[in-house]
C-alpha positions, 0 to 999 in steps of 0.5 A: 781414576781413583781405585778402592780396595776392600777387605773380606774374610772371617773374623780374627783372620787379621784383616785390620792388622794386615792393613795397619802393617801395609799402611801404618793406619789402624782402621779400628777407630772405636774404643770398643773395637780396640778393646774387643779386638774386632772390627764393628764399623767400617774402617778406612785407610790409604796406601800411596802406591806412587807419588801420584797414585793413592789407593783407598782401602775399606776394612770391613767387619768379619763377625757374622753379626756385622755382615750388614756393615760389610755389605755397606763397605763392599758396595763401593769397592773395585777389587777385593783383598780376601784375607784367610788365616793360615791357621784356620783356613776357609771359614763361614764368613770367608764363604759369605763374604766371597758370595756377597762380593760376587753378588755385588759384581766385583770381578777382580782381587787377590788373596792374602794368607795371613798369620803364616808365622803361626804355622809350619811350612807343610801346613801352609802348603795344604792351606794354599791348595785348599784355597786354590781348590775353593776359589775354582769357578769363582771370580778369584780363580787364578788370583795371586795367593800371597802368604804374609805375616803382619807380625814379622813383615814377611810377604808384605812387599810382595803383596804391595807389588801385586796390589800395585799391579792390579790397581794399575791394570784394573779399570773400574766401572764408574758408569755415569757422571751422576754424583752419588755418595751413600752415607755410612757415617754421620757425626759432628766435628768440633768447629765444623758441624755436621760431617758425613762420610762415604765412598763416591760411587759415581760423578763428582762433587765440588766445594760450595755446590748445593746438595740434596740428601735423598730420600729425606729431601733435605738441602744443604751446601758443601762447606768442606771436602776431604778425600782420603783424609786430605782437604780437597776442592773436588771429590770424584768417583772411587774416592773415600770422601768426607763432606762438611754440610751447612745448616744440617743437624746430625739428627736430620741425617742417617746412615743409608741416605745418599748425597746427590745433586738436587733433582737427580735421584727419584725415590720409588717404593718399588724396584724391578730387580733381576734377582739370583738365588744363591746355589748355596741357599738352603731354601728357595725364595718365596713369593711375598717373602720378607727379607733384609735388603741391602743397597749401598749403605742402607739395610731395610726390610722389604718384600719380594714379589715374583711376577712369573713364579711362586718361588725362586729356587737356588741357582735360578735368576728371575725378575722380582719386584722389591717393595719397600715401606718407604721410597728409596733412590736407586739407579739402573745396574746397582747391585743389592744383597738379600739376607733371609729374615731368619736365620740371618744369612745371605741367600740372594743378590740382584741388579736393579733393572728399573728403579722407578718400578710400578706395581704390576699384576703377576704374569703381566704383559710387561714381563717380556719387556722387564725380562729384556732389561738386564741384557739391554744396552744403549738405544734398546734400553732407552726404548724398553724403559720408555715402553714401561713408563707408558703414557706418562713418559720420562724426563731426561733426568729420570732416564739418567737413573733408568739407564745409568748413561753418561749425560752426553751419551744419553742426549746423543742417543735420544737425538738418534732415536728422535731422528729414527722416529722411535722416541719423541720429546712432547714437553720441552720445558720438562724435557719429557719423552715418550716412546713411539710404540706408546704414542702409536697405541695412544693414536689408535685409542684416540681415533677410536674415541673420536669415532665413538664420539661421532656415533654418540653425537651425530649432530655435532661436528666434533669436539674441542681440544679441551673436551678431548683432554677432559675425556680421552686425555683424563689422567694424561699429561695435557702436553702429550694430548696436544702433541698427539693431536698435532701429529694426527692432524698433520698426518690427516687422520684427524681434521681441525676446523675452528678448534673442532676436531673430527674424523675426515669421514664424519658429516653431521647427520640430521633426522628430518625433524632436526633438519626442519629445526635447523632451517627454522633457527638459521632463518629466524636469526639471520633475518632478525639481524641486529635485534634477534629474539631472546632465547625464551621468546624463540622457544615460546613462539615455536612451542619448543623446550630448551632441551629440544634446541640445545644440540642445534644451537651447539651445532650452529655455533660450531659451524659458525652460523650463530654466536652466543652473545649472552645467555639471553641472546644468540646472533647470526654471525653475519650480523655480528660481523657487520656490527664489528665492522661498524665499530672498527670503522668508527675508531678509524677517526675516533679515540673513544666511543660512548654508549650513545655513540654505539647506539647511533652507530648500530640503532640498537636499543639499550636492551641489545646494546649492553649485552653486545658491548659486553660481548665485544669487551669479552672478545677483546675487540674493545676495552671499557675505561669508565663509561667509554670504550677504546679499540684494542690493537690487533 
């Protein structure tokens, strides 16, 4: 697997000269850099350790003004070459660069003591001891410290040997097969068009594939690929990559955006981050403070919100919500750097634990789950993220960025959780999952809702699915409501009868006057047969109002006693069943039926025949073709 080495160290300590002496490549490509003799932008080189192994090298700026560019480069490296000039020793950017590397999760590297030709031997020994002492307790404690001179060539072969040894034993953590390339340069190449460069931090990109630029949302195709300056068919994690894009102008892209496959990254204006304030920070990080936030190759102003405290003291670690002025894409486990607004210096760093955060109140009940995310793995992590997502659930694509799991492992883990009844896929089209604890909470709330409905509407048998979705399920994914209902019905906690949902213990309770009204209405419509009274006539004949009978009409329809044919007519179900039976019998020996055929068949006058025929069409028993009707096949 490709490995990237990055430089770190103070300005003018010889990083670029050392890389040129090792590789023959001058990383200072800009005219201004060559004129001023300092690195401003990131530089790139490579070193062929063997005929098969090419080490990518990122040369970062050492000047304090360009630390943001240093952070951009360091975000993609696997191990660091800390460069310290023998004539000056440890300097401010030596310290800051080492802190940044530590905050970014870099855990391996070595040290080059440069400019040894400019100091005496005894001075070199003192600097060597100083560096050893300084590195004690850091991730570079015990790392090789190699004296070198880019001018004379002393120590270069020894340094190459250590670099080769470290490269061969170091196993970089590429995390997932989700392709991402943070863009650190955008330019036009004559005859080719727009080109972006960056270090591929995970997954792979192939020639001709469709690509999305996130968060802008622009789409393009890969017209050409280069890896470490050589044309390639595929670019993999850890490789320095240049991508030639179809159909996009330079003005449509910017440093800090991310190349990814379409619909695999989901920008969010809120991230939950496990934040650590550096012990060397002069001040604590205060709640709601504005900072310079670095992630990948992007620098952006952001605000920090602590959910369980007013400030984060130096040396402390806590969950922090980072809120951005616009949505940005992140992935679980990504490292980030925080620099104070003024004075501009590195004060903290963190690790994303939820890249699809949502604004929550301080001291929220979610704090326990959020606090557990940093140490959670596998099934634990999946369940915690589903718990935080709540009733909205998460798609498999969203879970990939919420866990940084390799896709096959994620699918397998979801299958295991499904088998344990801990996670459920409620939408097969979107592959959307919900956690069992969330589903259990919704089930309890749904049963309470039904119970309250029965108390409020004692004359109704229950409510339809549509009514449940528009009431209890308002704001919920409709497929989740259907999934929940199916589980409740299957477990016997809810009864489903003719699309009406009710609790098992519920029975319609009628007051004495309501009981009498029911008898009156049922008797009237059943005895009327094919020619029931109009609704208006029934009300006038019995001295009733529409309000008096509305609930009883609804109850009798839910129970299957009455059928609403039109606003004017209700029919007893027994009468309508008889009409439908006659119609079906008629079509056993006839292809079509005219209005007179229907009147002969039912002895209905036009007043009744028209609404009944329209009802049969609406119920898809018959279909009208001109003035005739045909039977619909069942």
